[in-house]
Every structure is written in C-alpha cells, then in structure tokens.
PyMOL Python script that loads the backbone (N, CA, C, O; Angstrom):
from pymol import cmd

cmd.read_pdbstr("""\
ATOM      1  N   MET A   1     -16.302   7.458  -1.429  1.00  0.00           N
ATOM      2  CA  MET A   1     -15.856   6.354  -0.597  1.00  0.00           C
ATOM      3  C   MET A   1     -16.521   5.045  -1.034  1.00  0.00           C
ATOM      4  O   MET A   1     -15.891   3.987  -1.020  1.00  0.00           O
ATOM      5  N   SER A   2     -17.785   5.124  -1.417  1.00  0.00           N
ATOM      6  CA  SER A   2     -18.502   3.934  -1.847  1.00  0.00           C
ATOM      7  C   SER A   2     -17.897   3.361  -3.130  1.00  0.00           C
ATOM      8  O   SER A   2     -17.789   2.143  -3.276  1.00  0.00           O
ATOM      9  N   ASN A   3     -17.496   4.248  -4.071  1.00  0.00           N
ATOM     10  CA  ASN A   3     -16.862   3.772  -5.300  1.00  0.00           C
ATOM     11  C   ASN A   3     -15.534   3.087  -5.015  1.00  0.00           C
ATOM     12  O   ASN A   3     -15.185   2.098  -5.660  1.00  0.00           O
ATOM     13  N   PHE A   4     -14.797   3.617  -4.044  1.00  0.00           N
ATOM     14  CA  PHE A   4     -13.517   3.037  -3.668  1.00  0.00           C
ATOM     15  C   PHE A   4     -13.711   1.619  -3.138  1.00  0.00           C
ATOM     16  O   PHE A   4     -13.008   0.698  -3.553  1.00  0.00           O
ATOM     17  N   LEU A   5     -14.665   1.443  -2.222  1.00  0.00           N
ATOM     18  CA  LEU A   5     -14.918   0.121  -1.646  1.00  0.00           C
ATOM     19  C   LEU A   5     -15.465  -0.844  -2.685  1.00  0.00           C
ATOM     20  O   LEU A   5     -15.118  -2.025  -2.679  1.00  0.00           O
ATOM     21  N   THR A   6     -16.320  -0.351  -3.579  1.00  0.00           N
ATOM     22  CA  THR A   6     -16.846  -1.193  -4.652  1.00  0.00           C
ATOM     23  C   THR A   6     -15.717  -1.635  -5.576  1.00  0.00           C
ATOM     24  O   THR A   6     -15.684  -2.787  -6.011  1.00  0.00           O
ATOM     25  N   GLY A   7     -14.796  -0.728  -5.876  1.00  0.00           N
ATOM     26  CA  GLY A   7     -13.650  -1.073  -6.714  1.00  0.00           C
ATOM     27  C   GLY A   7     -12.754  -2.110  -6.070  1.00  0.00           C
ATOM     28  O   GLY A   7     -12.210  -2.977  -6.755  1.00  0.00           O
ATOM     29  N   LEU A   8     -12.593  -2.026  -4.745  1.00  0.00           N
ATOM     30  CA  LEU A   8     -11.800  -3.033  -4.041  1.00  0.00           C
ATOM     31  C   LEU A   8     -12.462  -4.405  -4.123  1.00  0.00           C
ATOM     32  O   LEU A   8     -11.797  -5.415  -4.352  1.00  0.00           O
ATOM     33  N   MET A   9     -13.762  -4.426  -3.936  1.00  0.00           N
ATOM     34  CA  MET A   9     -14.481  -5.701  -3.954  1.00  0.00           C
ATOM     35  C   MET A   9     -14.504  -6.331  -5.347  1.00  0.00           C
ATOM     36  O   MET A   9     -14.534  -7.556  -5.471  1.00  0.00           O
ATOM     37  N   ARG A  10     -14.490  -5.513  -6.382  1.00  0.00           N
ATOM     38  CA  ARG A  10     -14.536  -6.033  -7.753  1.00  0.00           C
ATOM     39  C   ARG A  10     -13.152  -6.194  -8.372  1.00  0.00           C
ATOM     40  O   ARG A  10     -13.028  -6.459  -9.568  1.00  0.00           O
ATOM     41  N   LEU A  11     -12.122  -6.034  -7.565  1.00  0.00           N
ATOM     42  CA  LEU A  11     -10.731  -6.179  -7.999  1.00  0.00           C
ATOM     43  C   LEU A  11     -10.390  -5.249  -9.164  1.00  0.00           C
ATOM     44  O   LEU A  11      -9.763  -5.670 -10.136  1.00  0.00           O
ATOM     45  N   LYS A  12     -10.795  -4.011  -9.065  1.00  0.00           N
ATOM     46  CA  LYS A  12     -10.429  -3.001 -10.060  1.00  0.00           C
ATOM     47  C   LYS A  12      -9.019  -2.509  -9.762  1.00  0.00           C
ATOM     48  O   LYS A  12      -8.602  -2.470  -8.604  1.00  0.00           O
ATOM     49  N   ARG A  13      -8.295  -2.137 -10.791  1.00  0.00           N
ATOM     50  CA  ARG A  13      -6.907  -1.748 -10.643  1.00  0.00           C
ATOM     51  C   ARG A  13      -6.734  -0.458  -9.850  1.00  0.00           C
ATOM     52  O   ARG A  13      -5.876  -0.394  -8.969  1.00  0.00           O
ATOM     53  N   GLY A  14      -7.527   0.570 -10.142  1.00  0.00           N
ATOM     54  CA  GLY A  14      -7.338   1.886  -9.540  1.00  0.00           C
ATOM     55  C   GLY A  14      -7.335   1.899  -8.024  1.00  0.00           C
ATOM     56  O   GLY A  14      -6.366   2.375  -7.431  1.00  0.00           O
ATOM     57  N   PRO A  15      -8.381   1.393  -7.362  1.00  0.00           N
ATOM     58  CA  PRO A  15      -8.399   1.415  -5.896  1.00  0.00           C
ATOM     59  C   PRO A  15      -7.291   0.576  -5.258  1.00  0.00           C
ATOM     60  O   PRO A  15      -6.730   0.964  -4.234  1.00  0.00           O
ATOM     61  N   TRP A  16      -6.977  -0.561  -5.856  1.00  0.00           N
ATOM     62  CA  TRP A  16      -5.918  -1.398  -5.292  1.00  0.00           C
ATOM     63  C   TRP A  16      -4.542  -0.754  -5.460  1.00  0.00           C
ATOM     64  O   TRP A  16      -3.696  -0.852  -4.570  1.00  0.00           O
ATOM     65  N   GLU A  17      -4.315  -0.090  -6.609  1.00  0.00           N
ATOM     66  CA  GLU A  17      -3.044   0.620  -6.783  1.00  0.00           C
ATOM     67  C   GLU A  17      -2.924   1.767  -5.794  1.00  0.00           C
ATOM     68  O   GLU A  17      -1.837   2.035  -5.281  1.00  0.00           O
ATOM     69  N   MET A  18      -4.038   2.449  -5.522  1.00  0.00           N
ATOM     70  CA  MET A  18      -3.999   3.530  -4.549  1.00  0.00           C
ATOM     71  C   MET A  18      -3.662   2.991  -3.160  1.00  0.00           C
ATOM     72  O   MET A  18      -2.874   3.592  -2.430  1.00  0.00           O
ATOM     73  N   LEU A  19      -4.258   1.865  -2.801  1.00  0.00           N
ATOM     74  CA  LEU A  19      -3.974   1.258  -1.504  1.00  0.00           C
ATOM     75  C   LEU A  19      -2.510   0.815  -1.410  1.00  0.00           C
ATOM     76  O   LEU A  19      -1.874   1.000  -0.373  1.00  0.00           O
ATOM     77  N   ALA A  20      -1.981   0.238  -2.475  1.00  0.00           N
ATOM     78  CA  ALA A  20      -0.574  -0.178  -2.488  1.00  0.00           C
ATOM     79  C   ALA A  20       0.349   1.031  -2.392  1.00  0.00           C
ATOM     80  O   ALA A  20       1.369   0.979  -1.704  1.00  0.00           O
ATOM     81  N   THR A  21      -0.002   2.119  -3.077  1.00  0.00           N
ATOM     82  CA  THR A  21       0.810   3.332  -3.017  1.00  0.00           C
ATOM     83  C   THR A  21       0.791   3.930  -1.615  1.00  0.00           C
ATOM     84  O   THR A  21       1.812   4.421  -1.133  1.00  0.00           O
ATOM     85  N   ILE A  22      -0.358   3.889  -0.966  1.00  0.00           N
ATOM     86  CA  ILE A  22      -0.448   4.382   0.410  1.00  0.00           C
ATOM     87  C   ILE A  22       0.418   3.537   1.332  1.00  0.00           C
ATOM     88  O   ILE A  22       1.081   4.075   2.220  1.00  0.00           O
ATOM     89  N   LEU A  23       0.423   2.226   1.135  1.00  0.00           N
ATOM     90  CA  LEU A  23       1.280   1.350   1.942  1.00  0.00           C
ATOM     91  C   LEU A  23       2.760   1.660   1.731  1.00  0.00           C
ATOM     92  O   LEU A  23       3.532   1.668   2.689  1.00  0.00           O
ATOM     93  N   ILE A  24       3.156   1.911   0.499  1.00  0.00           N
ATOM     94  CA  ILE A  24       4.550   2.251   0.217  1.00  0.00           C
ATOM     95  C   ILE A  24       4.912   3.564   0.907  1.00  0.00           C
ATOM     96  O   ILE A  24       5.963   3.671   1.539  1.00  0.00           O
ATOM     97  N   GLY A  25       4.039   4.557   0.784  1.00  0.00           N
ATOM     98  CA  GLY A  25       4.286   5.848   1.443  1.00  0.00           C
ATOM     99  C   GLY A  25       4.332   5.716   2.950  1.00  0.00           C
ATOM    100  O   GLY A  25       5.166   6.344   3.602  1.00  0.00           O
ATOM    101  N   LEU A  26       3.444   4.906   3.516  1.00  0.00           N
ATOM    102  CA  LEU A  26       3.441   4.677   4.959  1.00  0.00           C
ATOM    103  C   LEU A  26       4.741   4.013   5.405  1.00  0.00           C
ATOM    104  O   LEU A  26       5.301   4.369   6.441  1.00  0.00           O
ATOM    105  N   GLY A  27       5.215   3.052   4.623  1.00  0.00           N
ATOM    106  CA  GLY A  27       6.478   2.390   4.953  1.00  0.00           C
ATOM    107  C   GLY A  27       7.657   3.344   4.916  1.00  0.00           C
ATOM    108  O   GLY A  27       8.538   3.273   5.773  1.00  0.00           O
ATOM    109  N   VAL A  28       7.685   4.237   3.934  1.00  0.00           N
ATOM    110  CA  VAL A  28       8.771   5.225   3.857  1.00  0.00           C
ATOM    111  C   VAL A  28       8.686   6.196   5.030  1.00  0.00           C
ATOM    112  O   VAL A  28       9.705   6.558   5.617  1.00  0.00           O
ATOM    113  N   PHE A  29       7.467   6.616   5.369  1.00  0.00           N
ATOM    114  CA  PHE A  29       7.300   7.486   6.538  1.00  0.00           C
ATOM    115  C   PHE A  29       7.783   6.792   7.806  1.00  0.00           C
ATOM    116  O   PHE A  29       8.469   7.399   8.628  1.00  0.00           O
ATOM    117  N   MET A  30       7.423   5.519   7.963  1.00  0.00           N
ATOM    118  CA  MET A  30       7.841   4.760   9.135  1.00  0.00           C
ATOM    119  C   MET A  30       9.367   4.642   9.192  1.00  0.00           C
ATOM    120  O   MET A  30       9.948   4.623  10.277  1.00  0.00           O
ATOM    121  N   LEU A  31      10.001   4.565   8.050  1.00  0.00           N
ATOM    122  CA  LEU A  31      11.454   4.449   7.992  1.00  0.00           C
ATOM    123  C   LEU A  31      12.137   5.742   8.416  1.00  0.00           C
ATOM    124  O   LEU A  31      13.202   5.702   9.032  1.00  0.00           O
ATOM    125  N   MET A  32      11.538   6.894   8.094  1.00  0.00           N
ATOM    126  CA  MET A  32      12.190   8.186   8.316  1.00  0.00           C
ATOM    127  C   MET A  32      11.834   8.850   9.641  1.00  0.00           C
ATOM    128  O   MET A  32      12.502   9.807  10.032  1.00  0.00           O
ATOM    129  N   GLN A  33      10.820   8.385  10.336  1.00  0.00           N
ATOM    130  CA  GLN A  33      10.405   9.062  11.566  1.00  0.00           C
ATOM    131  C   GLN A  33      11.369   8.739  12.710  1.00  0.00           C
ATOM    132  O   GLN A  33      11.891   7.627  12.784  1.00  0.00           O
ATOM    133  N   PRO A  34      11.608   9.704  13.602  1.00  0.00           N
ATOM    134  CA  PRO A  34      12.554   9.481  14.694  1.00  0.00           C
ATOM    135  C   PRO A  34      11.895   9.184  16.039  1.00  0.00           C
ATOM    136  O   PRO A  34      12.573   9.247  17.064  1.00  0.00           O
ATOM    137  N   PHE A  35      10.606   8.866  16.078  1.00  0.00           N
ATOM    138  CA  PHE A  35       9.877   8.816  17.341  1.00  0.00           C
ATOM    139  C   PHE A  35       9.764   7.423  17.948  1.00  0.00           C
ATOM    140  O   PHE A  35      10.011   7.252  19.142  1.00  0.00           O
ATOM    141  N   ALA A  36       9.401   6.438  17.160  1.00  0.00           N
ATOM    142  CA  ALA A  36       9.113   5.113  17.710  1.00  0.00           C
ATOM    143  C   ALA A  36       9.943   4.050  16.993  1.00  0.00           C
ATOM    144  O   ALA A  36       9.904   3.939  15.768  1.00  0.00           O
ATOM    145  N   ILE A  37      10.679   3.285  17.756  1.00  0.00           N
ATOM    146  CA  ILE A  37      11.530   2.251  17.174  1.00  0.00           C
ATOM    147  C   ILE A  37      10.703   1.127  16.559  1.00  0.00           C
ATOM    148  O   ILE A  37      11.145   0.506  15.593  1.00  0.00           O
ATOM    149  N   TRP A  38       9.504   0.849  17.097  1.00  0.00           N
ATOM    150  CA  TRP A  38       8.677  -0.230  16.539  1.00  0.00           C
ATOM    151  C   TRP A  38       8.179   0.122  15.147  1.00  0.00           C
ATOM    152  O   TRP A  38       7.991  -0.767  14.317  1.00  0.00           O
ATOM    153  N   LEU A  39       7.957   1.429  14.874  1.00  0.00           N
ATOM    154  CA  LEU A  39       7.588   1.828  13.515  1.00  0.00           C
ATOM    155  C   LEU A  39       8.747   1.587  12.558  1.00  0.00           C
ATOM    156  O   LEU A  39       8.555   1.100  11.444  1.00  0.00           O
ATOM    157  N   TYR A  40       9.953   1.933  13.004  1.00  0.00           N
ATOM    158  CA  TYR A  40      11.145   1.708  12.190  1.00  0.00           C
ATOM    159  C   TYR A  40      11.347   0.214  11.936  1.00  0.00           C
ATOM    160  O   TYR A  40      11.759  -0.188  10.848  1.00  0.00           O
ATOM    161  N   THR A  41      11.057  -0.595  12.942  1.00  0.00           N
ATOM    162  CA  THR A  41      11.234  -2.040  12.828  1.00  0.00           C
ATOM    163  C   THR A  41      10.375  -2.636  11.720  1.00  0.00           C
ATOM    164  O   THR A  41      10.828  -3.516  10.987  1.00  0.00           O
ATOM    165  N   TYR A  42       9.131  -2.159  11.593  1.00  0.00           N
ATOM    166  CA  TYR A  42       8.213  -2.713  10.604  1.00  0.00           C
ATOM    167  C   TYR A  42       8.167  -1.930   9.298  1.00  0.00           C
ATOM    168  O   TYR A  42       7.341  -2.226   8.434  1.00  0.00           O
ATOM    169  N   SER A  43       9.025  -0.952   9.140  1.00  0.00           N
ATOM    170  CA  SER A  43       8.986  -0.118   7.940  1.00  0.00           C
ATOM    171  C   SER A  43       9.370  -0.892   6.680  1.00  0.00           C
ATOM    172  O   SER A  43       8.746  -0.717   5.633  1.00  0.00           O
ATOM    173  N   PHE A  44      10.378  -1.735   6.771  1.00  0.00           N
ATOM    174  CA  PHE A  44      10.816  -2.474   5.582  1.00  0.00           C
ATOM    175  C   PHE A  44       9.734  -3.429   5.097  1.00  0.00           C
ATOM    176  O   PHE A  44       9.448  -3.490   3.901  1.00  0.00           O
ATOM    177  N   ILE A  45       9.137  -4.169   6.012  1.00  0.00           N
ATOM    178  CA  ILE A  45       8.109  -5.136   5.601  1.00  0.00           C
ATOM    179  C   ILE A  45       6.885  -4.415   5.048  1.00  0.00           C
ATOM    180  O   ILE A  45       6.243  -4.913   4.123  1.00  0.00           O
ATOM    181  N   THR A  46       6.555  -3.258   5.597  1.00  0.00           N
ATOM    182  CA  THR A  46       5.422  -2.494   5.082  1.00  0.00           C
ATOM    183  C   THR A  46       5.696  -2.003   3.664  1.00  0.00           C
ATOM    184  O   THR A  46       4.828  -2.095   2.795  1.00  0.00           O
ATOM    185  N   THR A  47       6.886  -1.487   3.429  1.00  0.00           N
ATOM    186  CA  THR A  47       7.263  -1.040   2.092  1.00  0.00           C
ATOM    187  C   THR A  47       7.311  -2.216   1.118  1.00  0.00           C
ATOM    188  O   THR A  47       6.875  -2.094  -0.027  1.00  0.00           O
ATOM    189  N   LEU A  48       7.830  -3.330   1.562  1.00  0.00           N
ATOM    190  CA  LEU A  48       7.911  -4.522   0.718  1.00  0.00           C
ATOM    191  C   LEU A  48       6.528  -5.048   0.343  1.00  0.00           C
ATOM    192  O   LEU A  48       6.293  -5.397  -0.813  1.00  0.00           O
ATOM    193  N   VAL A  49       5.624  -5.105   1.299  1.00  0.00           N
ATOM    194  CA  VAL A  49       4.263  -5.567   1.022  1.00  0.00           C
ATOM    195  C   VAL A  49       3.586  -4.629   0.032  1.00  0.00           C
ATOM    196  O   VAL A  49       2.916  -5.084  -0.894  1.00  0.00           O
ATOM    197  N   GLY A  50       3.756  -3.329   0.220  1.00  0.00           N
ATOM    198  CA  GLY A  50       3.171  -2.366  -0.709  1.00  0.00           C
ATOM    199  C   GLY A  50       3.728  -2.510  -2.115  1.00  0.00           C
ATOM    200  O   GLY A  50       2.984  -2.407  -3.091  1.00  0.00           O
ATOM    201  N   THR A  51       5.015  -2.744  -2.229  1.00  0.00           N
ATOM    202  CA  THR A  51       5.649  -2.887  -3.538  1.00  0.00           C
ATOM    203  C   THR A  51       5.183  -4.154  -4.248  1.00  0.00           C
ATOM    204  O   THR A  51       4.833  -4.113  -5.428  1.00  0.00           O
ATOM    205  N   VAL A  52       5.177  -5.272  -3.536  1.00  0.00           N
ATOM    206  CA  VAL A  52       4.714  -6.524  -4.131  1.00  0.00           C
ATOM    207  C   VAL A  52       3.237  -6.431  -4.501  1.00  0.00           C
ATOM    208  O   VAL A  52       2.812  -6.923  -5.545  1.00  0.00           O
ATOM    209  N   MET A  53       2.471  -5.795  -3.632  1.00  0.00           N
ATOM    210  CA  MET A  53       1.052  -5.604  -3.911  1.00  0.00           C
ATOM    211  C   MET A  53       0.861  -4.767  -5.172  1.00  0.00           C
ATOM    212  O   MET A  53      -0.007  -5.074  -5.989  1.00  0.00           O
ATOM    213  N   PHE A  54       1.658  -3.715  -5.341  1.00  0.00           N
ATOM    214  CA  PHE A  54       1.556  -2.871  -6.527  1.00  0.00           C
ATOM    215  C   PHE A  54       1.883  -3.665  -7.784  1.00  0.00           C
ATOM    216  O   PHE A  54       1.219  -3.507  -8.808  1.00  0.00           O
ATOM    217  N   ILE A  55       2.893  -4.512  -7.715  1.00  0.00           N
ATOM    218  CA  ILE A  55       3.268  -5.325  -8.877  1.00  0.00           C
ATOM    219  C   ILE A  55       2.132  -6.281  -9.239  1.00  0.00           C
ATOM    220  O   ILE A  55       1.822  -6.459 -10.417  1.00  0.00           O
ATOM    221  N   ILE A  56       1.516  -6.889  -8.242  1.00  0.00           N
ATOM    222  CA  ILE A  56       0.438  -7.842  -8.502  1.00  0.00           C
ATOM    223  C   ILE A  56      -0.791  -7.136  -9.053  1.00  0.00           C
ATOM    224  O   ILE A  56      -1.367  -7.589 -10.042  1.00  0.00           O
ATOM    225  N   VAL A  57      -1.207  -6.030  -8.429  1.00  0.00           N
ATOM    226  CA  VAL A  57      -2.455  -5.391  -8.853  1.00  0.00           C
ATOM    227  C   VAL A  57      -2.294  -4.633 -10.176  1.00  0.00           C
ATOM    228  O   VAL A  57      -3.288  -4.258 -10.799  1.00  0.00           O
ATOM    229  N   SER A  58      -1.072  -4.412 -10.599  1.00  0.00           N
ATOM    230  CA  SER A  58      -0.908  -3.753 -11.902  1.00  0.00           C
ATOM    231  C   SER A  58      -1.356  -4.677 -13.043  1.00  0.00           C
ATOM    232  O   SER A  58      -1.470  -4.237 -14.187  1.00  0.00           O
ATOM    233  N   HIS A  59      -1.607  -5.950 -12.735  1.00  0.00           N
ATOM    234  CA  HIS A  59      -2.100  -6.884 -13.728  1.00  0.00           C
ATOM    235  C   HIS A  59      -3.621  -7.042 -13.688  1.00  0.00           C
ATOM    236  O   HIS A  59      -4.191  -7.775 -14.496  1.00  0.00           O
ATOM    237  N   PHE A  60      -4.276  -6.357 -12.754  1.00  0.00           N
ATOM    238  CA  PHE A  60      -5.744  -6.406 -12.672  1.00  0.00           C
ATOM    239  C   PHE A  60      -6.346  -5.663 -13.849  1.00  0.00           C
ATOM    240  O   PHE A  60      -5.680  -4.850 -14.489  1.00  0.00           O
ATOM    241  N   LYS A  61      -7.600  -5.944 -14.131  1.00  0.00           N
ATOM    242  CA  LYS A  61      -8.285  -5.250 -15.209  1.00  0.00           C
ATOM    243  C   LYS A  61      -8.630  -3.816 -14.781  1.00  0.00           C
ATOM    244  O   LYS A  61      -8.752  -3.528 -13.590  1.00  0.00           O
ATOM    245  N   ASP A  62      -8.782  -2.941 -15.751  1.00  0.00           N
ATOM    246  CA  ASP A  62      -9.133  -1.548 -15.457  1.00  0.00           C
ATOM    247  C   ASP A  62     -10.562  -1.523 -15.032  1.00  0.00           C
ATOM    248  O   ASP A  62     -11.097  -0.456 -14.729  1.00  0.00           O
TER     249      ASP A  62
END
""", "prot")
cmd.dss("prot")
cmd.show_as("cartoon", "prot")
cmd.util.cbc("prot")
cmd.orient("prot")
C-alpha cells in the first residue's frame, strides 16, 4: 500500500493507470446494476473520467 501511495505522489504511470482502470470498472458496474438510479445517473461521467484519466496518465514516466 505504501508503494502505491508513493507512486501516486511521484506521478508514476503504474499506480495512476490502476486507479484509472478501477474508475472505468466502477463506471461499468454502476451502468449495469439494477439497484440504485443515482448510480446509473453518474455511471457515464465516472467511465468518462476514468477513460480520460487513463489517456493522460499513459504519458507519465514509468
């Protein structure tokens, strides 16, 4: 966990890509769940933020 947080603070590609991937997965889950309409409402923006974040952090240094 400490390496993950250190990588985030130093703008390393790996931890930020993992965070962006988790956001994309969370957005897809929010889109497919049948329980809460507010989750469905914010699913697109969550997926979009994760995707844009992934594109940006793919240019970070290793």
